[in-house]
C-alpha positions in Angstrom: -20.3 -16.8 -17.0 -21.6 -15.2 -20.2 -24.5 -17.6 -20.1 -25.6 -16.2 -16.6 -25.0 -12.8 -17.8 -27.3 -13.4 -20.6 -30.0 -14.9 -18.3 -29.8 -11.9 -15.8 -32.9 -9.8 -15.8 -32.4 -6.2 -14.3 -36.0 -5.6 -13.6 -36.0 -8.5 -11.1 -32.6 -8.5 -10.2 -32.4 -12.3 -10.8 -31.4 -14.8 -13.1 -34.3 -16.5 -15.3 -33.5 -20.1 -15.6 -35.5 -23.1 -17.1 -36.7 -24.1 -13.8 -37.5 -20.6 -12.5 -35.9 -17.5 -11.0 -33.1 -17.3 -8.8 -30.8 -14.5 -7.5 -27.8 -14.0 -5.1 -28.9 -12.9 -1.8 -26.9 -10.8 0.9 -26.5 -14.0 2.9 -25.1 -15.8 -0.2 -22.6 -13.1 -0.7 -21.6 -12.9 3.0 -21.1 -16.6 3.0 -19.1 -16.9 -0.3 -17.0 -14.0 0.3 -16.5 -14.1 4.1 -17.5 -10.5 4.4 -19.6 -8.8 7.1 -23.1 -7.7 6.4 -23.5 -5.5 9.6 -22.1 -2.0 9.5 -22.2 1.2 7.6 -22.6 1.3 4.0 -19.8 1.5 1.7 -20.3 4.8 -0.2 -17.7 5.8 -2.5 -16.8 9.5 -2.8 -18.0 10.6 -6.4 -15.6 13.6 -6.7 -12.2 11.7 -7.0 -10.0 14.4 -7.9 -9.3 15.5 -4.2 -9.1 11.7 -3.5 -6.4 11.4 -5.9 -4.4 14.4 -4.1 -4.9 12.5 -0.7 -3.6 9.4 -2.4 -0.5 11.1 -3.4 0.1 12.7 0.0 -0.4 9.5 1.8 2.2 7.5 -0.3 4.5 10.5 -0.3 4.7 10.7 -4.1 4.6 14.1 -5.9 1.9 16.0 -7.6 2.9 14.1 -10.9 0.4 11.7 -9.9 -2.3 14.1 -10.6 -1.7 14.1 -14.3 -2.1 11.4 -16.8 -1.3 8.4 -17.1 -1.4 8.2 -13.3 -4.6 10.0 -12.9 -7.0 8.4 -15.5 -10.6 8.7 -14.5 -10.0 8.4 -10.7 -7.8 5.2 -10.7 -4.2 4.0 -10.5 -2.9 1.1 -12.6 -2.2 -2.2 -11.0 1.4 -2.0 -11.9 1.8 1.5 -10.4 0.3 0.6 -7.1 2.2 -2.5 -7.1 5.4 -0.5 -7.6 4.4 1.7 -4.6 3.8 -1.4 -2.4 6.7 -3.7 -3.2 10.0 -2.1 -2.5 12.4 -1.9 -5.5 15.7 -3.5 -4.5 17.6 -0.9 -6.8 15.9 2.0 -5.1 17.8 3.2 -1.9 14.7 5.1 -0.5 11.8 3.0 0.9 8.7 5.1 1.1 6.7 2.5 2.7 8.5 2.1 5.8 5.2 2.3 7.9 3.2 -0.9 8.1 -0.1 1.1 7.9 0.8 2.5 4.5 1.4 -1.0 3.2 -1.8 -2.3 4.6 -3.7 0.7 3.3 -2.4 0.2 -0.1 -3.0 -3.5 -0.1 -6.7 -3.0 1.0 -7.0 -0.5 -1.7 -5.6 -3.0 -4.3 -7.8 -6.0 -3.1 -11.0 -3.9 -3.2 -10.1 -2.2 -6.7 -9.1 -5.5 -8.2 -11.2 -8.0 -6.6 -14.5 -6.8 -5.2 -15.0 -3.7 -7.3 -12.9 -3.9 -10.4 -13.6 -1.5 -13.3 -14.0 -2.4 -16.9 -10.5 -1.4 -17.8 -9.3 -4.5 -15.9 -6.0 -2.5 -15.3 -7.0 0.4 -13.2 -8.0 0.4 -9.5 -10.3 3.0 -8.7 -9.5 5.1 -5.5 -13.2 6.0 -4.7 -12.9 4.0 -1.6 -10.0 5.6 -0.3 -12.0 7.1 2.7 -13.2 3.7 3.6 -9.8 2.0 4.0 -7.7 4.8 5.4 -9.1 4.2 8.9 -8.8 0.6 10.1 -11.8 1.0 12.5 -14.0 2.0 9.6 -12.9 -1.0 7.5 -14.1 -3.3 10.2 -17.2 -1.3 10.5 -18.2 -1.4 7.1 -20.8 -4.0 5.3 -18.6 -5.0 2.5 -20.7 -7.9 1.4 -23.7 -5.5 0.8 -21.2 -3.3 -1.2 -20.0 -6.3 -3.3 -23.5 -7.4 -4.1 -24.7 -4.1 -5.0 -21.6 -3.7 -7.4 -22.5 -7.2 -8.8 -26.2 -6.2 -9.4 -25.0 -2.9 -11.1 -22.6 -4.7 -13.2 -24.9 -7.4 -14.2 -27.4 -4.7 -15.1 -25.0 -2.9 -17.5 -23.8 -6.3 -18.9 -27.3 -7.3 -19.8 -27.8 -4.8 -22.2 -27.2 -5.6 -25.9 -24.8 -2.8 -26.5 -22.6 -4.0 -23.7 -19.1 -5.2 -24.6 -17.2 -5.7 -21.3 -18.2 -7.2 -18.0 -16.4 -6.3 -14.8 -17.6 -7.6 -11.3 -16.7 -9.9 -8.5 -16.1 -13.0 -10.6 -15.6 -15.2 -7.3 -18.9 -14.4 -6.1 -20.7 -15.3 -9.2 -18.4 -18.4 -10.0 -18.9 -19.9 -6.5 -22.6 -19.3 -6.5 -23.0 -20.9 -9.8 -21.1 -24.0 -8.7 -23.8 -24.8 -6.1 -26.8 -24.8 -8.6 
């Protein structure tokens, strides 16, 4: 992976290999990830403070989720979200008795940990909350283009000399590089 990151040129959005340039196209992203190309753009909400309040309200957790460590740069840790999604056998109250809430949480977990991970590798950004809250909108979103844009942006940041961490959809790059 690091060899490919080193060969990434952000000016051309392509890998410079010994035999020439190559890039991951939108068609590649759609085929590899099995995600739709057609649909509306996945535009995350920039101001995530109201998103966190909506998240706390949706999962029926108190305002304590608005403070650290739960609210840390607009995200929830993997462990915290798993605790909300997987019922605790010792806990008598099951907050997630509604299947839509579990599906919503799973989609948020999947997006935040697989398609759009952040550099902490432990926090799930909730900036995509609006896009997963309505199942009709989930189906009408071009997730392949969003994943590809996130990959390009992450590779651009990782190609800088001062970059120490890389975070992108590893599956997309790994599968693409196996066919080279």
